[in-house]
C-alpha positions as a Markdown table, in Angstrom:
| # | Residue | x | y | z |
|---|---|---|---|---|
| 1 | Met | 22.7 | -0.2 | -4.9 |
| 2 | Val | 19.8 | -2.0 | -6.7 |
| 3 | Arg | 19.8 | 0.7 | -9.4 |
| 4 | Lys | 23.5 | 0.2 | -9.9 |
| 5 | Gly | 23.1 | -3.6 | -10.1 |
| 6 | Ile | 20.3 | -3.3 | -12.7 |
| 7 | Ala | 22.3 | -0.8 | -14.7 |
| 8 | Ala | 25.2 | -3.2 | -14.8 |
| 9 | His | 23.4 | -6.5 | -15.3 |
| 10 | Gly | 19.9 | -5.7 | -16.6 |
| 11 | Val | 16.4 | -6.0 | -15.1 |
| 12 | Pro | 15.9 | -9.3 | -13.3 |
| 13 | Gln | 12.6 | -11.3 | -13.3 |
| 14 | Arg | 12.6 | -11.5 | -9.5 |
| 15 | Leu | 14.4 | -10.1 | -6.5 |
| 16 | Leu | 14.7 | -12.2 | -3.3 |
| 17 | Ser | 15.2 | -10.5 | 0.0 |
| 18 | Asp | 14.5 | -11.1 | 3.7 |
| 19 | Asn | 11.6 | -9.5 | 5.5 |
| 20 | Gly | 13.6 | -6.6 | 6.9 |
| 21 | Ala | 11.7 | -3.3 | 7.0 |
| 22 | Ala | 14.4 | -1.6 | 4.8 |
| 23 | Leu | 13.9 | -4.2 | 2.0 |
| 24 | Asn | 10.3 | -5.4 | 2.0 |
| 25 | Pro | 8.0 | -4.1 | 4.8 |
| 26 | Ser | 4.8 | -5.4 | 3.1 |
| 27 | Arg | 4.1 | -7.8 | 6.0 |
| 28 | Arg | 4.1 | -4.8 | 8.2 |
| 29 | Gly | 1.4 | -3.1 | 6.1 |
| 30 | Val | 3.7 | -0.7 | 4.2 |
| 31 | Leu | 4.8 | -0.6 | 0.6 |
| 32 | Gly | 8.5 | 0.4 | 0.7 |
| 33 | Gln | 10.3 | 2.4 | -1.9 |
| 34 | Leu | 12.3 | -0.6 | -3.1 |
| 35 | Val | 9.2 | -2.7 | -3.7 |
| 36 | Ala | 7.4 | 0.2 | -5.5 |
| 37 | Tyr | 10.5 | 0.7 | -7.7 |
| 38 | Leu | 10.8 | -3.0 | -8.5 |
| 39 | Arg | 7.1 | -3.3 | -9.4 |
| 40 | Ser | 7.4 | -0.2 | -11.7 |
| 41 | Leu | 10.0 | -2.2 | -13.7 |
| 42 | Gly | 7.9 | -5.4 | -13.7 |
| 43 | Val | 10.2 | -7.1 | -11.3 |
| 44 | Glu | 8.5 | -9.5 | -8.8 |
| 45 | Pro | 9.8 | -8.9 | -5.2 |
| 46 | Ile | 9.8 | -12.1 | -3.2 |
| 47 | Thr | 10.8 | -12.8 | 0.4 |
| 48 | Gly | 11.8 | -15.8 | 2.4 |
| 49 | Lys | 9.4 | -17.1 | 5.0 |
| 50 | Pro | 9.6 | -15.3 | 8.4 |
| 51 | Tyr | 12.1 | -17.0 | 10.8 |
| 52 | Lys | 13.5 | -19.1 | 7.9 |
| 53 | Pro | 16.9 | -17.6 | 7.2 |
| 54 | Thr | 18.0 | -20.7 | 5.2 |
| 55 | Thr | 16.1 | -19.2 | 2.3 |
| 56 | Gln | 18.9 | -16.7 | 1.9 |
| 57 | Gly | 21.5 | -19.3 | 2.9 |
| 58 | Lys | 23.6 | -19.0 | -0.3 |
| 59 | Asn | 23.9 | -15.3 | 0.1 |
| 60 | Glu | 24.8 | -15.6 | 3.8 |
| 61 | Arg | 27.5 | -18.2 | 2.9 |
| 62 | Phe | 28.9 | -15.8 | 0.3 |
| 63 | His | 29.3 | -13.2 | 3.0 |
| 64 | Gln | 31.2 | -15.6 | 5.2 |
| 65 | Thr | 33.6 | -16.3 | 2.3 |
| 66 | Leu | 34.1 | -12.5 | 1.8 |
| 67 | Phe | 34.7 | -11.9 | 5.5 |
| 68 | Arg | 37.4 | -14.6 | 5.6 |
| 69 | Tyr | 39.1 | -13.1 | 2.6 |
| 70 | Leu | 39.1 | -9.6 | 4.1 |
| 71 | Asp | 40.4 | -11.0 | 7.4 |
| 72 | Lys | 43.6 | -12.0 | 5.5 |
| 73 | Gln | 44.1 | -8.6 | 3.9 |
| 74 | Pro | 45.8 | -5.6 | 5.4 |
| 75 | Ile | 43.4 | -3.4 | 7.4 |
| 76 | Ala | 42.0 | -0.8 | 5.0 |
| 77 | Ala | 42.7 | 2.7 | 6.1 |
| 78 | Thr | 39.9 | 4.2 | 3.9 |
| 79 | Leu | 36.7 | 3.2 | 2.3 |
| 80 | Ala | 38.4 | 3.5 | -1.1 |
| 81 | Glu | 41.0 | 0.9 | 0.0 |
| 82 | Leu | 38.3 | -1.4 | 1.3 |
| 83 | Gln | 36.4 | -1.1 | -1.9 |
| 84 | Thr | 39.5 | -2.1 | -3.8 |
| 85 | Gln | 39.8 | -5.2 | -1.7 |
| 86 | Val | 36.2 | -6.1 | -2.2 |
| 87 | Asp | 36.6 | -5.6 | -6.0 |
| 88 | Met | 39.6 | -7.9 | -6.0 |
| 89 | Phe | 37.7 | -10.5 | -4.1 |
| 90 | Asp | 34.8 | -10.2 | -6.6 |
| 91 | Gln | 37.2 | -10.8 | -9.5 |
| 92 | Ile | 38.8 | -13.9 | -7.8 |
| 93 | Tyr | 35.5 | -15.3 | -6.7 |
| 94 | Asn | 33.7 | -15.0 | -10.1 |
| 95 | Gln | 36.4 | -15.1 | -12.7 |
| 96 | Glu | 39.4 | -17.1 | -11.3 |
| 97 | Arg | 38.2 | -19.5 | -8.7 |
| 98 | Pro | 36.9 | -22.9 | -9.9 |
| 99 | His | 33.5 | -23.6 | -8.3 |
| 100 | Gln | 33.2 | -27.1 | -6.9 |
| 101 | Gly | 29.4 | -26.9 | -7.3 |
| 102 | Leu | 29.5 | -26.3 | -11.1 |
| 103 | Pro | 30.0 | -29.0 | -13.8 |
| 104 | Gly | 33.7 | -29.2 | -14.7 |
| 105 | Arg | 34.5 | -26.9 | -11.8 |
| 106 | Val | 34.2 | -23.9 | -14.1 |
| 107 | Thr | 34.2 | -20.4 | -12.7 |
| 108 | Pro | 30.9 | -18.6 | -11.9 |
| 109 | Gln | 31.6 | -16.1 | -14.7 |
| 110 | Ala | 32.0 | -18.9 | -17.3 |
| 111 | Ala | 28.7 | -20.5 | -16.2 |
| 112 | Trp | 27.0 | -17.2 | -16.4 |
| 113 | Asp | 28.3 | -16.5 | -19.9 |
| 114 | Ala | 27.2 | -19.9 | -21.1 |
| 115 | Thr | 23.6 | -19.4 | -19.8 |
| 116 | Pro | 21.0 | -17.6 | -22.0 |
| 117 | Val | 20.0 | -14.3 | -20.5 |
| 118 | Ala | 16.3 | -14.2 | -19.6 |
| 119 | Ser | 14.2 | -11.5 | -21.2 |
| 120 | Pro | 13.5 | -8.5 | -18.9 |
| 121 | Pro | 10.0 | -8.3 | -17.5 |
| 122 | Arg | 7.5 | -6.0 | -19.0 |
| 123 | Pro | 7.3 | -2.7 | -17.0 |
| 124 | Val | 4.1 | -2.0 | -15.1 |
| 125 | Glu | 2.1 | 0.9 | -16.6 |
| 126 | Pro | -0.4 | 1.6 | -13.9 |
| 127 | His | -3.4 | 3.7 | -14.8 |
| 128 | Arg | -3.0 | 5.5 | -11.5 |
| 129 | Pro | 0.1 | 6.7 | -9.6 |
| 130 | Leu | 1.9 | 4.2 | -7.3 |
| 131 | Pro | 0.3 | 4.3 | -3.8 |
| 132 | Thr | 1.6 | 6.4 | -1.0 |
| 133 | Arg | 2.5 | 5.1 | 2.4 |
| 134 | Glu | -0.8 | 6.6 | 3.8 |
| 135 | Asp | -3.3 | 4.9 | 1.4 |
| 136 | Glu | -1.6 | 1.8 | 0.0 |
| 137 | Ile | -2.8 | -0.9 | 2.4 |
| 138 | Arg | -5.7 | -1.4 | 4.7 |
| 139 | Val | -6.9 | -4.2 | 7.0 |
| 140 | Arg | -10.4 | -5.2 | 6.3 |
| 141 | Lys | -12.8 | -7.9 | 7.4 |
| 142 | Val | -14.2 | -10.2 | 4.8 |
| 143 | Gly | -18.0 | -10.3 | 4.8 |
| 144 | Glu | -20.1 | -13.5 | 5.1 |
| 145 | Asn | -20.5 | -13.4 | 1.3 |
| 146 | Gly | -16.8 | -13.6 | 0.8 |
| 147 | Val | -16.5 | -9.9 | -0.3 |
| 148 | Val | -14.2 | -7.2 | 1.1 |
| 149 | Glu | -14.7 | -3.5 | 0.4 |
| 150 | Phe | -11.8 | -1.2 | -0.5 |
| 151 | Arg | -12.0 | 2.3 | -2.0 |
| 152 | Lys | -15.8 | 2.0 | -2.2 |
| 153 | Ile | -15.5 | -1.1 | -4.5 |
| 154 | Arg | -16.5 | -4.6 | -3.4 |
| 155 | Phe | -13.8 | -7.2 | -4.3 |
| 156 | Gly | -14.5 | -10.9 | -4.1 |
| 157 | Ala | -12.1 | -12.9 | -2.0 |
| 158 | Gly | -14.0 | -16.1 | -1.6 |
| 159 | Arg | -16.5 | -17.5 | 1.0 |
| 160 | Ala | -13.7 | -19.6 | 2.5 |
| 161 | Phe | -12.3 | -16.4 | 4.0 |
| 162 | Ala | -15.6 | -15.1 | 5.4 |
| 163 | Gly | -15.2 | -13.4 | 8.7 |
| 164 | Gln | -11.4 | -13.2 | 8.5 |
| 165 | Arg | -9.4 | -10.0 | 8.6 |
| 166 | Val | -7.2 | -9.5 | 5.6 |
| 167 | Cys | -4.8 | -6.9 | 4.2 |
| 168 | Val | -6.0 | -5.2 | 1.0 |
| 169 | Met | -3.2 | -3.4 | -0.9 |
| 170 | Asp | -3.2 | -1.0 | -3.8 |
| 171 | Ser | -0.1 | -2.1 | -5.8 |
| 172 | Gly | -0.7 | 0.5 | -8.4 |
| 173 | Ala | -1.9 | -1.7 | -11.2 |
| 174 | Ser | -4.0 | -4.0 | -9.2 |
| 175 | Val | -5.6 | -4.7 | -5.8 |
| 176 | Met | -4.0 | -7.5 | -3.9 |
| 177 | Ile | -5.6 | -9.3 | -0.9 |
| 178 | Phe | -3.4 | -11.1 | 1.6 |
| 179 | Asp | -4.1 | -13.0 | 4.8 |
| 180 | Leu | -2.5 | -11.7 | 7.9 |
| 181 | His | 0.5 | -14.1 | 7.4 |
| 182 | Gly | 1.4 | -12.3 | 4.1 |
| 183 | Thr | 0.1 | -15.1 | 1.8 |
| 184 | Leu | -1.6 | -13.7 | -1.3 |
| 185 | Ile | -5.2 | -14.8 | -1.5 |
| 186 | Ile | -6.2 | -13.1 | -4.8 |
| 187 | Glu | -5.2 | -10.2 | -7.1 |
| 188 | His | -7.7 | -8.1 | -9.0 |
| 189 | Pro | -6.8 | -5.7 | -11.8 |
| 190 | Trp | -8.2 | -2.3 | -11.1 |
| 191 | Pro | -11.7 | -2.2 | -12.7 |
| 192 | Ala | -13.1 | 0.4 | -15.0 |
| 193 | Ala | -14.3 | 3.7 | -13.5 |
| 194 | Gly | -17.8 | 3.3 | -12.0 |
| 195 | Thr | -17.4 | -0.4 | -11.2 |
| 196 | Arg | -18.8 | -1.2 | -7.8 |
| 197 | Tyr | -18.2 | -5.0 | -7.6 |
| 198 | Val | -15.5 | -7.3 | -8.9 |
| 199 | Ser | -16.1 | -11.0 | -8.7 |
| 200 | Asn | -13.4 | -13.5 | -7.7 |
| 201 | Gly | -14.3 | -15.5 | -10.9 |
| 202 | Arg | -15.6 | -18.5 | -9.1 |
| 203 | Arg | -19.1 | -19.8 | -9.8 |
| 204 | Arg | -21.6 | -19.6 | -7.0 |
| 205 | Gly | -23.7 | -22.5 | -5.7 |
| 206 | Pro | -22.7 | -26.1 | -4.8 |
| 207 | Ser | -19.7 | -27.6 | -6.5 |
| 208 | Ser | -20.1 | -30.2 | -9.2 |
| 209 | Thr | -18.9 | -32.9 | -6.8 |
| 210 | Ala | -21.6 | -32.1 | -4.2 |
| 211 | Leu | -23.9 | -35.0 | -3.3 |
| 212 | Arg | -27.5 | -34.1 | -3.5 |
| 213 | Leu | -29.9 | -36.4 | -1.4 |
| 214 | Ser | -33.5 | -36.9 | -2.6 |
| 215 | Pro | -36.3 | -37.0 | 0.0 |
| 216 | Met | -37.2 | -40.4 | 1.3 |
| 217 | Ser | -40.4 | -41.9 | -0.1 |
């Protein structure tokens, strides 16, 4: 279905889904086929927050309108007849029905045609194959020095995460470190062969705002 949509309308910048295992199982420690396919095209897969269905509210509202339309149609005897009804709804919804939320109550198709099309994202060209289900993600504990080891390479996550357990994922072109809630902490491009340590890019030592006390005389 996603391939058909991309073939018809082009490659999007992002794709929003819920956290269902069939769409984006990343929070469960697995890189699904859909996410791997999207990343290979340069598309950023994003999800709503867990237990926050309002993020996908517009799509759910669209389904409600579709179901109401189908309830008023003769019961389809075959899938082909049902598809014909859905196609007719799609034409009415996008090309004939004025949209009360759009300026001038134009149709969605007219608003789409009047909007410049965003450039497609640049495809990812990983220097290694996309990860398999078995080796793509691991749960690791961040050391006291803010470093986590993955594939015999030490990646800097930051001392703020020392002692915490994190998910380290091989996304193909980079190594991504998430907390256990699914929030991205840091992303490192895969280093050159032979590299054993990748810094998080932050300077060590006290910050410039730290107050240094002198000994009392």
